[in-house]
C-alpha positions as CSV (number, residue, x, y, z in Angstrom):
1,M,96.6,102.0,99.6
2,A,96.6,105.8,98.5
3,L,93.9,106.5,95.8
4,H,94.2,109.8,93.9
5,C,92.1,111.4,91.2
6,L,94.0,113.6,88.6
7,V,92.5,115.5,85.8
8,F,94.6,116.9,83.0
9,R,93.1,119.5,80.8
10,G,94.3,121.4,77.6
11,L,95.3,120.8,74.1
12,V,95.8,117.4,72.9
13,K,99.7,117.6,72.8
14,E,99.9,119.5,76.1
15,V,97.9,116.8,78.0
16,E,99.8,114.1,76.5
17,E,103.0,115.5,77.7
18,E,101.6,116.2,81.2
19,V,100.3,112.5,81.4
20,N,103.5,111.1,80.2
21,K,105.5,113.3,82.6
22,Y,103.4,112.4,85.7
23,L,103.4,108.5,84.7
24,T,107.4,108.5,84.4
25,S,107.8,110.3,87.7
26,H,105.5,108.4,89.8
27,V,104.9,104.6,90.6
28,V,101.2,104.1,90.4
29,S,98.6,101.6,89.1
30,I,95.9,103.1,86.9
31,L,92.6,102.0,88.1
32,H,90.4,104.1,85.7
33,M,90.8,106.4,82.9
34,A,88.4,108.7,81.2
35,Q,88.6,111.1,78.3
36,S,86.3,113.9,77.0
37,E,86.7,116.2,74.2
38,T,85.5,119.8,73.7
39,G,86.5,121.4,70.4
40,D,90.4,121.2,70.3
41,H,90.7,120.5,74.1
42,I,90.6,117.5,75.9
43,S,90.2,116.4,79.6
44,V,91.8,113.1,80.8
45,T,91.0,111.9,84.1
46,L,92.9,109.2,85.8
47,I,92.1,107.3,89.2
48,V,95.5,105.9,90.4
49,D,96.6,103.8,93.3
50,E,99.8,104.6,94.9
51,P,101.7,101.9,97.0
52,D,101.8,102.7,100.6
53,S,105.5,102.1,100.9
54,L,105.9,105.3,99.1
55,L,103.9,107.4,101.3
56,P,105.7,110.1,103.6
57,E,104.2,108.4,106.8
58,A,105.9,105.1,105.8
59,G,109.3,106.6,106.6
60,L,110.3,107.7,103.2
């Protein structure tokens, strides 16, 4: 199990694009997601679990 915490910040459209880009390029399970807003900017925090079989030390 490899847990990662990712934070995306910016304008709503930018954050949406970055989150979608990340999720389409990585095989992960989302364990927790939080969102906060300040003015026209948002922050999205993801805690994800990446399968061990995809880690470099697993031989890939």
